[in-house]
N, C-alpha and C positions, 0 to 999 in steps of 0.2 A: 818560899816557906814567908808571908806576908809579915811585915814587921810587924812592931805595935804601935807604930803611926800611924802605918798604914790602916790598920784595924779600927783603931781609935778615931778616926779621919772618917772612916765608912759609917761607923755605927752613928757618931756628929753630926753625919750628912743624912741619914736615914732617920732619926730623929727629925731632922728640920723637914726632908722630905714630909713624914708623917703630922706637918702642923703648916704646912704648905698652906698659903693666904689666909693664916690667923693671927696675923702678929709677929714680930717679934719676938723670939724665945730668949730667959735671962740664961747664961751662959751657966748661972747656979744647976739649974732645973738639969741641964742637956747633960750635967755631968753630974749628977748625981742619977736619973734612969737610964743615962748610959755608962756608970760603973767606970767613969777617968778621971783620974788626978785633975782638979783644977790649973791647974799650971800648965800640963799640958793642952790641956784642951785649948786654951788662951793662945799659944804658940799655934798649935792647929788651924784656929778659924782663923787667926792672922796671915794663915797664909794662903788659905782659903777664898780671905778676903783679895789678898793681891794677886790671888788666882783668875781671880769673879766671880765667884762658885758661890760665894758667900757675900752679902750686907751686914755692915757692923747697923747696929741703931745706937748712938748715943746718950744718955740720962737716968731719966727715974724711969722711965718707960722702956726703955733702950733691951737692946738682945740681938741677940741674931737672926737673921732667914735667908734663906735660898735666893740667890739671882738670878736664876734660870729658875722653869719649869723642870719640875722632875725628870718628865719624861725627854729632857733635854742636857741630864747627867748621866754617863753612863761608868759603869762601872770599872768599864777599860781605861775609859778618863783617868778616874779618878785616882789610879793604884800607878798607874802612870805619872800623873801629875806627885803623888810622895815614893814611887819606889824606883822612877828613872824608868822601868823595865820589867815587862813581863815574862821578859827568860830568864828560864831555871841555870842557862849557862851566859857566859860573859859571851859567846862566840855564836850566840841565837836570837842576842837583841838588833831587832831595827833599826831600833833607834842610839843602840848606847852603845856599839859592835865595838870588841874587846878583842884582839886574840887569848887564847886560854893558854896559863901556864903549863910547862909540864906537857904537853898535849901531843900529837899526831900531828899530820901539818893539815890543814878544814877540807881543802879536798880528800883526803883519804878520812876523814875522821867520821863512823857510821852514826857516833852518838853524837854528833850536832847535829847530823841527818835528823834525826830522833828526838832531837830539841827541838831544830825547829821547824817540828813538822807543828808537835805540841807546842809550841809559840805559838804557830799557826789558828792550829784548833782552839787554844785556850782565847786568844786575842779575838777571833768569831765572833765565842760566845760570849764574853765579858764587854765586848761591845756593843750587841743585839739589849742587855740586859740593863734598864737605866732604873733609877729610882724610884719611879715611878710603878715599876711593875711586881705586882706582889710577890713573897719568894716566902715559900713553905716553912716550916721550919725543920721537917724531916722529910727525908728522901725518900724517896726517888724523888725526881721531879724531869718530869720527862718533855716536858715543854722545852726545860735547855741540853738533856741528854745526846752525846751522840749515835750514830747510828752505830748500830754494835757490827763489828767485823764477822764478815763469812767465812763462812765453813769450809777452811780446807778441803778438797775432796781427792 
């Protein structure tokens, strides 16, 4: 499950992508439009500035804007920056692997095999979609869906 921080970060970056090349956006405008607490948004945007995804402008006409073109910011990267991993279980993480507590040896764990496959499929999809891509508000998302498994004969 995505953390609240990750969801707020994605919504804030989507807002900045929607206003790409229109100049800096004030923090209070983003907070109100995206229903994000101002204090939390301040922390999130400061982190995104440190990560190089956002530029902060001070002064009366200041605010925030994306440091990169929205097409260059992938959802997978945002989640990795805020959550650390795309994996649902620690043993399936490619970048932050940890052995699971109270589990079978990894070589024998079918759940780990399933979670590795899921992680790889999810990463492939999230790494294909950028902030520049239109996202429909209602499913289905045919351009994002995985292929249906073939029926067993």
